[in-house]
PDB file of N, CA, C and O in Angstrom:
ATOM      1  N   MET A   1     -51.132 -83.131 -90.251  1.00  0.00           N
ATOM      2  CA  MET A   1     -49.728 -83.396 -90.014  1.00  0.00           C
ATOM      3  C   MET A   1     -49.393 -82.997 -88.580  1.00  0.00           C
ATOM      4  O   MET A   1     -49.737 -81.906 -88.125  1.00  0.00           O
ATOM      5  N   LEU A   2     -48.732 -83.879 -87.899  1.00  0.00           N
ATOM      6  CA  LEU A   2     -48.360 -83.661 -86.510  1.00  0.00           C
ATOM      7  C   LEU A   2     -46.946 -83.105 -86.438  1.00  0.00           C
ATOM      8  O   LEU A   2     -46.066 -83.532 -87.186  1.00  0.00           O
ATOM      9  N   THR A   3     -46.729 -82.155 -85.539  1.00  0.00           N
ATOM     10  CA  THR A   3     -45.385 -81.577 -85.334  1.00  0.00           C
ATOM     11  C   THR A   3     -44.986 -81.838 -83.893  1.00  0.00           C
ATOM     12  O   THR A   3     -45.716 -81.498 -82.962  1.00  0.00           O
ATOM     13  N   ILE A   4     -43.808 -82.452 -83.718  1.00  0.00           N
ATOM     14  CA  ILE A   4     -43.307 -82.757 -82.374  1.00  0.00           C
ATOM     15  C   ILE A   4     -41.854 -82.336 -82.251  1.00  0.00           C
ATOM     16  O   ILE A   4     -41.171 -82.121 -83.252  1.00  0.00           O
ATOM     17  N   SER A   5     -41.396 -82.223 -81.039  1.00  0.00           N
ATOM     18  CA  SER A   5     -40.001 -81.837 -80.790  1.00  0.00           C
ATOM     19  C   SER A   5     -39.073 -83.058 -80.894  1.00  0.00           C
ATOM     20  O   SER A   5     -39.501 -84.206 -80.772  1.00  0.00           O
ATOM     21  N   LYS A   6     -37.813 -82.767 -81.119  1.00  0.00           N
ATOM     22  CA  LYS A   6     -36.802 -83.819 -81.177  1.00  0.00           C
ATOM     23  C   LYS A   6     -36.747 -84.597 -79.871  1.00  0.00           C
ATOM     24  O   LYS A   6     -36.572 -85.816 -79.883  1.00  0.00           O
ATOM     25  N   GLU A   7     -36.893 -83.911 -78.755  1.00  0.00           N
ATOM     26  CA  GLU A   7     -36.880 -84.552 -77.452  1.00  0.00           C
ATOM     27  C   GLU A   7     -38.052 -85.528 -77.282  1.00  0.00           C
ATOM     28  O   GLU A   7     -37.908 -86.621 -76.735  1.00  0.00           O
ATOM     29  N   SER A   8     -39.194 -85.094 -77.766  1.00  0.00           N
ATOM     30  CA  SER A   8     -40.371 -85.946 -77.656  1.00  0.00           C
ATOM     31  C   SER A   8     -40.263 -87.247 -78.452  1.00  0.00           C
ATOM     32  O   SER A   8     -40.687 -88.306 -77.991  1.00  0.00           O
ATOM     33  N   ILE A   9     -39.692 -87.152 -79.648  1.00  0.00           N
ATOM     34  CA  ILE A   9     -39.560 -88.374 -80.449  1.00  0.00           C
ATOM     35  C   ILE A   9     -38.469 -89.273 -79.877  1.00  0.00           C
ATOM     36  O   ILE A   9     -38.533 -90.493 -80.026  1.00  0.00           O
ATOM     37  N   GLU A  10     -37.475 -88.685 -79.229  1.00  0.00           N
ATOM     38  CA  GLU A  10     -36.439 -89.517 -78.591  1.00  0.00           C
ATOM     39  C   GLU A  10     -37.057 -90.340 -77.465  1.00  0.00           C
ATOM     40  O   GLU A  10     -36.698 -91.503 -77.285  1.00  0.00           O
ATOM     41  N   LYS A  11     -37.967 -89.763 -76.716  1.00  0.00           N
ATOM     42  CA  LYS A  11     -38.574 -90.461 -75.578  1.00  0.00           C
ATOM     43  C   LYS A  11     -39.680 -91.418 -75.998  1.00  0.00           C
ATOM     44  O   LYS A  11     -39.898 -92.417 -75.313  1.00  0.00           O
ATOM     45  N   ASN A  12     -40.385 -91.157 -77.090  1.00  0.00           N
ATOM     46  CA  ASN A  12     -41.565 -91.909 -77.457  1.00  0.00           C
ATOM     47  C   ASN A  12     -41.531 -92.392 -78.909  1.00  0.00           C
ATOM     48  O   ASN A  12     -42.554 -92.385 -79.592  1.00  0.00           O
ATOM     49  N   PHE A  13     -40.349 -92.812 -79.377  1.00  0.00           N
ATOM     50  CA  PHE A  13     -40.194 -93.167 -80.772  1.00  0.00           C
ATOM     51  C   PHE A  13     -41.168 -94.280 -81.200  1.00  0.00           C
ATOM     52  O   PHE A  13     -41.813 -94.170 -82.242  1.00  0.00           O
ATOM     53  N   ARG A  14     -41.270 -95.328 -80.412  1.00  0.00           N
ATOM     54  CA  ARG A  14     -42.166 -96.436 -80.779  1.00  0.00           C
ATOM     55  C   ARG A  14     -43.608 -96.006 -80.911  1.00  0.00           C
ATOM     56  O   ARG A  14     -44.318 -96.471 -81.802  1.00  0.00           O
ATOM     57  N   LYS A  15     -44.056 -95.109 -80.019  1.00  0.00           N
ATOM     58  CA  LYS A  15     -45.402 -94.606 -80.058  1.00  0.00           C
ATOM     59  C   LYS A  15     -45.668 -93.839 -81.363  1.00  0.00           C
ATOM     60  O   LYS A  15     -46.702 -94.035 -82.003  1.00  0.00           O
ATOM     61  N   TYR A  16     -44.731 -92.968 -81.748  1.00  0.00           N
ATOM     62  CA  TYR A  16     -44.904 -92.191 -82.958  1.00  0.00           C
ATOM     63  C   TYR A  16     -44.765 -93.040 -84.218  1.00  0.00           C
ATOM     64  O   TYR A  16     -45.470 -92.820 -85.203  1.00  0.00           O
ATOM     65  N   LEU A  17     -43.871 -93.989 -84.181  1.00  0.00           N
ATOM     66  CA  LEU A  17     -43.711 -94.908 -85.311  1.00  0.00           C
ATOM     67  C   LEU A  17     -45.010 -95.691 -85.529  1.00  0.00           C
ATOM     68  O   LEU A  17     -45.451 -95.870 -86.664  1.00  0.00           O
ATOM     69  N   SER A  18     -45.604 -96.146 -84.453  1.00  0.00           N
ATOM     70  CA  SER A  18     -46.872 -96.854 -84.543  1.00  0.00           C
ATOM     71  C   SER A  18     -47.987 -95.965 -85.074  1.00  0.00           C
ATOM     72  O   SER A  18     -48.826 -96.419 -85.852  1.00  0.00           O
ATOM     73  N   LEU A  19     -48.002 -94.712 -84.661  1.00  0.00           N
ATOM     74  CA  LEU A  19     -48.993 -93.764 -85.131  1.00  0.00           C
ATOM     75  C   LEU A  19     -48.906 -93.558 -86.642  1.00  0.00           C
ATOM     76  O   LEU A  19     -49.926 -93.565 -87.331  1.00  0.00           O
ATOM     77  N   VAL A  20     -47.699 -93.376 -87.153  1.00  0.00           N
ATOM     78  CA  VAL A  20     -47.496 -93.218 -88.574  1.00  0.00           C
ATOM     79  C   VAL A  20     -47.935 -94.477 -89.330  1.00  0.00           C
ATOM     80  O   VAL A  20     -48.573 -94.401 -90.380  1.00  0.00           O
ATOM     81  N   GLU A  21     -47.581 -95.612 -88.777  1.00  0.00           N
ATOM     82  CA  GLU A  21     -47.889 -96.885 -89.404  1.00  0.00           C
ATOM     83  C   GLU A  21     -49.401 -97.123 -89.453  1.00  0.00           C
ATOM     84  O   GLU A  21     -49.899 -97.622 -90.462  1.00  0.00           O
ATOM     85  N   GLN A  22     -50.138 -96.785 -88.407  1.00  0.00           N
ATOM     86  CA  GLN A  22     -51.568 -97.056 -88.322  1.00  0.00           C
ATOM     87  C   GLN A  22     -52.398 -96.047 -89.104  1.00  0.00           C
ATOM     88  O   GLN A  22     -53.369 -96.420 -89.762  1.00  0.00           O
ATOM     89  N   THR A  23     -52.022 -94.764 -89.035  1.00  0.00           N
ATOM     90  CA  THR A  23     -52.848 -93.713 -89.607  1.00  0.00           C
ATOM     91  C   THR A  23     -52.344 -93.194 -90.948  1.00  0.00           C
ATOM     92  O   THR A  23     -53.125 -92.643 -91.725  1.00  0.00           O
ATOM     93  N   GLY A  24     -51.063 -93.358 -91.233  1.00  0.00           N
ATOM     94  CA  GLY A  24     -50.476 -92.787 -92.440  1.00  0.00           C
ATOM     95  C   GLY A  24     -50.202 -91.313 -92.318  1.00  0.00           C
ATOM     96  O   GLY A  24     -49.768 -90.684 -93.283  1.00  0.00           O
ATOM     97  N   GLU A  25     -50.446 -90.739 -91.140  1.00  0.00           N
ATOM     98  CA  GLU A  25     -50.231 -89.310 -90.929  1.00  0.00           C
ATOM     99  C   GLU A  25     -48.727 -89.012 -90.846  1.00  0.00           C
ATOM    100  O   GLU A  25     -47.980 -89.755 -90.209  1.00  0.00           O
ATOM    101  N   ASP A  26     -48.297 -87.945 -91.478  1.00  0.00           N
ATOM    102  CA  ASP A  26     -46.900 -87.506 -91.411  1.00  0.00           C
ATOM    103  C   ASP A  26     -46.594 -86.833 -90.098  1.00  0.00           C
ATOM    104  O   ASP A  26     -47.470 -86.216 -89.493  1.00  0.00           O
ATOM    105  N   ILE A  27     -45.351 -86.946 -89.647  1.00  0.00           N
ATOM    106  CA  ILE A  27     -44.900 -86.274 -88.436  1.00  0.00           C
ATOM    107  C   ILE A  27     -43.671 -85.435 -88.780  1.00  0.00           C
ATOM    108  O   ILE A  27     -42.705 -85.945 -89.347  1.00  0.00           O
ATOM    109  N   ILE A  28     -43.710 -84.165 -88.443  1.00  0.00           N
ATOM    110  CA  ILE A  28     -42.556 -83.286 -88.577  1.00  0.00           C
ATOM    111  C   ILE A  28     -41.860 -83.199 -87.244  1.00  0.00           C
ATOM    112  O   ILE A  28     -42.488 -82.897 -86.229  1.00  0.00           O
ATOM    113  N   VAL A  29     -40.533 -83.466 -87.236  1.00  0.00           N
ATOM    114  CA  VAL A  29     -39.729 -83.384 -86.028  1.00  0.00           C
ATOM    115  C   VAL A  29     -38.969 -82.072 -86.059  1.00  0.00           C
ATOM    116  O   VAL A  29     -38.330 -81.738 -87.057  1.00  0.00           O
ATOM    117  N   THR A  30     -39.040 -81.329 -84.962  1.00  0.00           N
ATOM    118  CA  THR A  30     -38.401 -80.001 -84.896  1.00  0.00           C
ATOM    119  C   THR A  30     -37.347 -79.938 -83.800  1.00  0.00           C
ATOM    120  O   THR A  30     -37.371 -80.712 -82.843  1.00  0.00           O
ATOM    121  N   SER A  31     -36.447 -79.021 -83.960  1.00  0.00           N
ATOM    122  CA  SER A  31     -35.458 -78.672 -82.953  1.00  0.00           C
ATOM    123  C   SER A  31     -35.494 -77.167 -82.789  1.00  0.00           C
ATOM    124  O   SER A  31     -35.202 -76.439 -83.737  1.00  0.00           O
ATOM    125  N   ASP A  32     -35.845 -76.687 -81.611  1.00  0.00           N
ATOM    126  CA  ASP A  32     -36.035 -75.250 -81.366  1.00  0.00           C
ATOM    127  C   ASP A  32     -37.012 -74.650 -82.371  1.00  0.00           C
ATOM    128  O   ASP A  32     -36.780 -73.565 -82.905  1.00  0.00           O
ATOM    129  N   ASN A  33     -38.105 -75.366 -82.624  1.00  0.00           N
ATOM    130  CA  ASN A  33     -39.159 -74.968 -83.554  1.00  0.00           C
ATOM    131  C   ASN A  33     -38.721 -74.842 -85.008  1.00  0.00           C
ATOM    132  O   ASN A  33     -39.407 -74.206 -85.808  1.00  0.00           O
ATOM    133  N   VAL A  34     -37.599 -75.434 -85.353  1.00  0.00           N
ATOM    134  CA  VAL A  34     -37.121 -75.460 -86.736  1.00  0.00           C
ATOM    135  C   VAL A  34     -37.291 -76.896 -87.246  1.00  0.00           C
ATOM    136  O   VAL A  34     -36.762 -77.821 -86.630  1.00  0.00           O
ATOM    137  N   PRO A  35     -38.008 -77.107 -88.347  1.00  0.00           N
ATOM    138  CA  PRO A  35     -38.211 -78.465 -88.877  1.00  0.00           C
ATOM    139  C   PRO A  35     -36.891 -79.130 -89.237  1.00  0.00           C
ATOM    140  O   PRO A  35     -36.036 -78.529 -89.888  1.00  0.00           O
ATOM    141  N   LEU A  36     -36.733 -80.388 -88.802  1.00  0.00           N
ATOM    142  CA  LEU A  36     -35.529 -81.164 -89.091  1.00  0.00           C
ATOM    143  C   LEU A  36     -35.790 -82.284 -90.093  1.00  0.00           C
ATOM    144  O   LEU A  36     -35.120 -82.399 -91.120  1.00  0.00           O
ATOM    145  N   ILE A  37     -36.778 -83.100 -89.765  1.00  0.00           N
ATOM    146  CA  ILE A  37     -37.088 -84.248 -90.593  1.00  0.00           C
ATOM    147  C   ILE A  37     -38.609 -84.476 -90.632  1.00  0.00           C
ATOM    148  O   ILE A  37     -39.364 -83.980 -89.796  1.00  0.00           O
ATOM    149  N   LYS A  38     -39.015 -85.251 -91.648  1.00  0.00           N
ATOM    150  CA  LYS A  38     -40.418 -85.641 -91.726  1.00  0.00           C
ATOM    151  C   LYS A  38     -40.468 -87.169 -91.705  1.00  0.00           C
ATOM    152  O   LYS A  38     -39.818 -87.836 -92.511  1.00  0.00           O
ATOM    153  N   LEU A  39     -41.237 -87.702 -90.783  1.00  0.00           N
ATOM    154  CA  LEU A  39     -41.445 -89.122 -90.656  1.00  0.00           C
ATOM    155  C   LEU A  39     -42.723 -89.443 -91.398  1.00  0.00           C
ATOM    156  O   LEU A  39     -43.785 -88.934 -91.040  1.00  0.00           O
ATOM    157  N   THR A  40     -42.647 -90.284 -92.435  1.00  0.00           N
ATOM    158  CA  THR A  40     -43.799 -90.567 -93.278  1.00  0.00           C
ATOM    159  C   THR A  40     -43.842 -92.054 -93.614  1.00  0.00           C
ATOM    160  O   THR A  40     -42.816 -92.734 -93.634  1.00  0.00           O
ATOM    161  N   SER A  41     -45.022 -92.530 -93.872  1.00  0.00           N
ATOM    162  CA  SER A  41     -45.237 -93.925 -94.226  1.00  0.00           C
ATOM    163  C   SER A  41     -45.038 -94.104 -95.729  1.00  0.00           C
ATOM    164  O   SER A  41     -45.477 -93.264 -96.515  1.00  0.00           O
ATOM    165  N   LEU A  42     -44.394 -95.167 -96.123  1.00  0.00           N
ATOM    166  CA  LEU A  42     -44.226 -95.429 -97.555  1.00  0.00           C
ATOM    167  C   LEU A  42     -45.479 -96.094 -98.137  1.00  0.00           C
ATOM    168  O   LEU A  42     -45.707 -96.042 -99.346  1.00  0.00           O
ATOM    169  N   THR A  43     -46.283 -96.713 -97.281  1.00  0.00           N
ATOM    170  CA  THR A  43     -47.530 -97.320 -97.716  1.00  0.00           C
ATOM    171  C   THR A  43     -48.690 -96.570 -97.056  1.00  0.00           C
ATOM    172  O   THR A  43     -49.259 -97.014 -96.059  1.00  0.00           O
ATOM    173  N   ARG A  44     -49.013 -95.442 -97.636  1.00  0.00           N
ATOM    174  CA  ARG A  44     -50.049 -94.577 -97.070  1.00  0.00           C
ATOM    175  C   ARG A  44     -51.426 -95.129 -97.373  1.00  0.00           C
ATOM    176  O   ARG A  44     -51.722 -95.492 -98.512  1.00  0.00           O
ATOM    177  N   LYS A  45     -52.271 -95.194 -96.349  1.00  0.00           N
ATOM    178  CA  LYS A  45     -53.664 -95.582 -96.532  1.00  0.00           C
ATOM    179  C   LYS A  45     -54.444 -94.394 -97.023  1.00  0.00           C
ATOM    180  O   LYS A  45     -54.416 -93.321 -96.420  1.00  0.00           O
ATOM    181  N   ARG A  46     -55.144 -94.591 -98.128  1.00  0.00           N
ATOM    182  CA  ARG A  46     -55.941 -93.515 -98.708  1.00  0.00           C
ATOM    183  C   ARG A  46     -57.401 -93.912 -98.696  1.00  0.00           C
ATOM    184  O   ARG A  46     -57.753 -95.070 -98.920  1.00  0.00           O
ATOM    185  N   SER A  47     -58.227 -92.947 -98.436  1.00  0.00           N
ATOM    186  CA  SER A  47     -59.661 -93.202 -98.484  1.00  0.00           C
ATOM    187  C   SER A  47     -60.110 -93.164 -99.940  1.00  0.00           C
ATOM    188  O   SER A  47     -59.389 -92.668-100.806  1.00  0.00           O
ATOM    189  N   VAL A  48     -61.288 -93.681-100.204  1.00  0.00           N
ATOM    190  CA  VAL A  48     -61.830 -93.651-101.550  1.00  0.00           C
ATOM    191  C   VAL A  48     -61.996 -92.203-102.021  1.00  0.00           C
ATOM    192  O   VAL A  48     -61.709 -91.878-103.173  1.00  0.00           O
ATOM    193  N   ALA A  49     -62.463 -91.342-101.116  1.00  0.00           N
ATOM    194  CA  ALA A  49     -62.626 -89.927-101.465  1.00  0.00           C
ATOM    195  C   ALA A  49     -61.290 -89.304-101.886  1.00  0.00           C
ATOM    196  O   ALA A  49     -61.248 -88.530-102.842  1.00  0.00           O
ATOM    197  N   ASP A  50     -60.212 -89.628-101.193  1.00  0.00           N
ATOM    198  CA  ASP A  50     -58.899 -89.081-101.541  1.00  0.00           C
ATOM    199  C   ASP A  50     -58.404 -89.631-102.875  1.00  0.00           C
ATOM    200  O   ASP A  50     -57.815 -88.903-103.674  1.00  0.00           O
ATOM    201  N   ALA A  51     -58.646 -90.925-103.111  1.00  0.00           N
ATOM    202  CA  ALA A  51     -58.164 -91.557-104.332  1.00  0.00           C
ATOM    203  C   ALA A  51     -58.808 -90.960-105.574  1.00  0.00           C
ATOM    204  O   ALA A  51     -58.150 -90.849-106.608  1.00  0.00           O
ATOM    205  N   PHE A  52     -60.081 -90.573-105.500  1.00  0.00           N
ATOM    206  CA  PHE A  52     -60.786 -90.046-106.650  1.00  0.00           C
ATOM    207  C   PHE A  52     -61.025 -88.551-106.600  1.00  0.00           C
ATOM    208  O   PHE A  52     -61.826 -88.031-107.378  1.00  0.00           O
ATOM    209  N   GLN A  53     -60.362 -87.858-105.718  1.00  0.00           N
ATOM    210  CA  GLN A  53     -60.569 -86.434-105.526  1.00  0.00           C
ATOM    211  C   GLN A  53     -60.312 -85.624-106.800  1.00  0.00           C
ATOM    212  O   GLN A  53     -61.048 -84.676-107.073  1.00  0.00           O
ATOM    213  N   ASP A  54     -59.289 -85.974-107.585  1.00  0.00           N
ATOM    214  CA  ASP A  54     -58.945 -85.209-108.763  1.00  0.00           C
ATOM    215  C   ASP A  54     -59.937 -85.330-109.910  1.00  0.00           C
ATOM    216  O   ASP A  54     -59.951 -84.481-110.801  1.00  0.00           O
ATOM    217  N   VAL A  55     -60.783 -86.387-109.905  1.00  0.00           N
ATOM    218  CA  VAL A  55     -61.749 -86.558-110.984  1.00  0.00           C
ATOM    219  C   VAL A  55     -63.206 -86.316-110.517  1.00  0.00           C
ATOM    220  O   VAL A  55     -64.141 -86.411-111.313  1.00  0.00           O
ATOM    221  N   ARG A  56     -63.375 -86.013-109.257  1.00  0.00           N
ATOM    222  CA  ARG A  56     -64.733 -85.781-108.730  1.00  0.00           C
ATOM    223  C   ARG A  56     -65.382 -84.625-109.492  1.00  0.00           C
ATOM    224  O   ARG A  56     -64.816 -83.540-109.627  1.00  0.00           O
ATOM    225  N   GLY A  57     -66.595 -84.902-109.985  1.00  0.00           N
ATOM    226  CA  GLY A  57     -67.362 -83.888-110.726  1.00  0.00           C
ATOM    227  C   GLY A  57     -67.005 -83.793-112.185  1.00  0.00           C
ATOM    228  O   GLY A  57     -67.621 -83.007-112.905  1.00  0.00           O
ATOM    229  N   LYS A  58     -66.034 -84.561-112.663  1.00  0.00           N
ATOM    230  CA  LYS A  58     -65.609 -84.464-114.076  1.00  0.00           C
ATOM    231  C   LYS A  58     -66.124 -85.656-114.908  1.00  0.00           C
ATOM    232  O   LYS A  58     -66.055 -85.611-116.136  1.00  0.00           O
ATOM    233  N   ILE A  59     -66.628 -86.697-114.277  1.00  0.00           N
ATOM    234  CA  ILE A  59     -67.097 -87.870-114.985  1.00  0.00           C
ATOM    235  C   ILE A  59     -68.614 -87.759-115.177  1.00  0.00           C
ATOM    236  O   ILE A  59     -69.357 -87.436-114.250  1.00  0.00           O
ATOM    237  N   LYS A  60     -69.047 -88.039-116.423  1.00  0.00           N
ATOM    238  CA  LYS A  60     -70.490 -87.970-116.711  1.00  0.00           C
ATOM    239  C   LYS A  60     -70.955 -89.338-117.204  1.00  0.00           C
ATOM    240  O   LYS A  60     -70.293 -89.987-118.015  1.00  0.00           O
ATOM    241  N   TYR A  61     -72.097 -89.752-116.699  1.00  0.00           N
ATOM    242  CA  TYR A  61     -72.699 -91.033-117.096  1.00  0.00           C
ATOM    243  C   TYR A  61     -73.825 -90.748-118.060  1.00  0.00           C
ATOM    244  O   TYR A  61     -74.679 -89.905-117.785  1.00  0.00           O
ATOM    245  N   HIS A  62     -73.840 -91.435-119.184  1.00  0.00           N
ATOM    246  CA  HIS A  62     -74.875 -91.237-120.190  1.00  0.00           C
ATOM    247  C   HIS A  62     -75.886 -92.388-120.193  1.00  0.00           C
ATOM    248  O   HIS A  62     -76.966 -92.256-120.770  1.00  0.00           O
ATOM    249  N   GLU A  63     -75.554 -93.493-119.566  1.00  0.00           N
ATOM    250  CA  GLU A  63     -76.452 -94.627-119.489  1.00  0.00           C
ATOM    251  C   GLU A  63     -76.399 -95.217-118.095  1.00  0.00           C
ATOM    252  O   GLU A  63     -75.695 -94.700-117.228  1.00  0.00           O
ATOM    253  N   ASP A  64     -77.130 -96.288-117.870  1.00  0.00           N
ATOM    254  CA  ASP A  64     -77.136 -96.971-116.590  1.00  0.00           C
ATOM    255  C   ASP A  64     -75.825 -97.754-116.459  1.00  0.00           C
ATOM    256  O   ASP A  64     -75.592 -98.705-117.205  1.00  0.00           O
ATOM    257  N   VAL A  65     -74.975 -97.357-115.515  1.00  0.00           N
ATOM    258  CA  VAL A  65     -73.661 -97.998-115.354  1.00  0.00           C
ATOM    259  C   VAL A  65     -73.792 -99.415-114.759  1.00  0.00           C
ATOM    260  O   VAL A  65     -72.833-100.186-114.810  1.00  0.00           O
ATOM    261  N   LEU A  66     -74.924 -99.758-114.217  1.00  0.00           N
ATOM    262  CA  LEU A  66     -75.100-101.079-113.635  1.00  0.00           C
ATOM    263  C   LEU A  66     -75.729-102.078-114.614  1.00  0.00           C
ATOM    264  O   LEU A  66     -75.878-103.256-114.288  1.00  0.00           O
ATOM    265  N   GLN A  67     -76.095-101.613-115.801  1.00  0.00           N
ATOM    266  CA  GLN A  67     -76.693-102.480-116.817  1.00  0.00           C
ATOM    267  C   GLN A  67     -75.639-103.463-117.342  1.00  0.00           C
ATOM    268  O   GLN A  67     -74.531-103.056-117.692  1.00  0.00           O
ATOM    269  N   PRO A  68     -75.985-104.758-117.396  1.00  0.00           N
ATOM    270  CA  PRO A  68     -75.008-105.738-117.900  1.00  0.00           C
ATOM    271  C   PRO A  68     -74.697-105.488-119.381  1.00  0.00           C
ATOM    272  O   PRO A  68     -75.569-105.070-120.143  1.00  0.00           O
ATOM    273  N   GLU A  69     -73.482-105.741-119.769  1.00  0.00           N
ATOM    274  CA  GLU A  69     -73.032-105.538-121.135  1.00  0.00           C
ATOM    275  C   GLU A  69     -72.662-106.879-121.770  1.00  0.00           C
ATOM    276  O   GLU A  69     -71.615-107.014-122.403  1.00  0.00           O
ATOM    277  N   THR A  70     -73.552-107.878-121.588  1.00  0.00           N
ATOM    278  CA  THR A  70     -73.229-109.229-122.109  1.00  0.00           C
ATOM    279  C   THR A  70     -73.184-109.263-123.628  1.00  0.00           C
ATOM    280  O   THR A  70     -72.466-110.093-124.185  1.00  0.00           O
ATOM    281  N   GLU A  71     -73.917-108.401-124.325  1.00  0.00           N
ATOM    282  CA  GLU A  71     -73.883-108.381-125.768  1.00  0.00           C
ATOM    283  C   GLU A  71     -72.503-107.995-126.276  1.00  0.00           C
ATOM    284  O   GLU A  71     -71.982-108.606-127.209  1.00  0.00           O
ATOM    285  N   GLU A  72     -71.927-107.002-125.671  1.00  0.00           N
ATOM    286  CA  GLU A  72     -70.628-106.536-126.110  1.00  0.00           C
ATOM    287  C   GLU A  72     -69.487-107.499-125.743  1.00  0.00           C
ATOM    288  O   GLU A  72     -68.578-107.738-126.538  1.00  0.00           O
ATOM    289  N   TRP A  73     -69.561-108.046-124.515  1.00  0.00           N
ATOM    290  CA  TRP A  73     -68.474-108.849-123.996  1.00  0.00           C
ATOM    291  C   TRP A  73     -68.715-110.330-124.092  1.00  0.00           C
ATOM    292  O   TRP A  73     -67.779-111.114-123.942  1.00  0.00           O
ATOM    293  N   GLY A  74     -69.928-110.734-124.335  1.00  0.00           N
ATOM    294  CA  GLY A  74     -70.263-112.141-124.378  1.00  0.00           C
ATOM    295  C   GLY A  74     -70.375-112.707-122.975  1.00  0.00           C
ATOM    296  O   GLY A  74     -70.103-112.011-121.998  1.00  0.00           O
ATOM    297  N   ASP A  75     -70.764-113.934-122.875  1.00  0.00           N
ATOM    298  CA  ASP A  75     -70.907-114.567-121.570  1.00  0.00           C
ATOM    299  C   ASP A  75     -69.529-114.918-120.998  1.00  0.00           C
ATOM    300  O   ASP A  75     -68.697-115.515-121.680  1.00  0.00           O
ATOM    301  N   ILE A  76     -69.312-114.553-119.783  1.00  0.00           N
ATOM    302  CA  ILE A  76     -68.015-114.808-119.156  1.00  0.00           C
ATOM    303  C   ILE A  76     -68.148-115.969-118.179  1.00  0.00           C
ATOM    304  O   ILE A  76     -67.168-116.352-117.539  1.00  0.00           O
TER     305      ILE A  76
END
């Protein structure tokens, strides 16, 4: 998370808006080192690792997950 001053965002708003849009990183805007607002993307890009972080290490495979299951589902 990036922290910038109110003056900095006033001078470079387009730059910071583009940064949030491209990276999904949040920006905290401060005034006299006191947080005022948080600039965040509504469509955050998440990596695969982030998306499955809460279930990592909890899933167990008992068979070959790549084996076709045509018997159960029939031909598609």
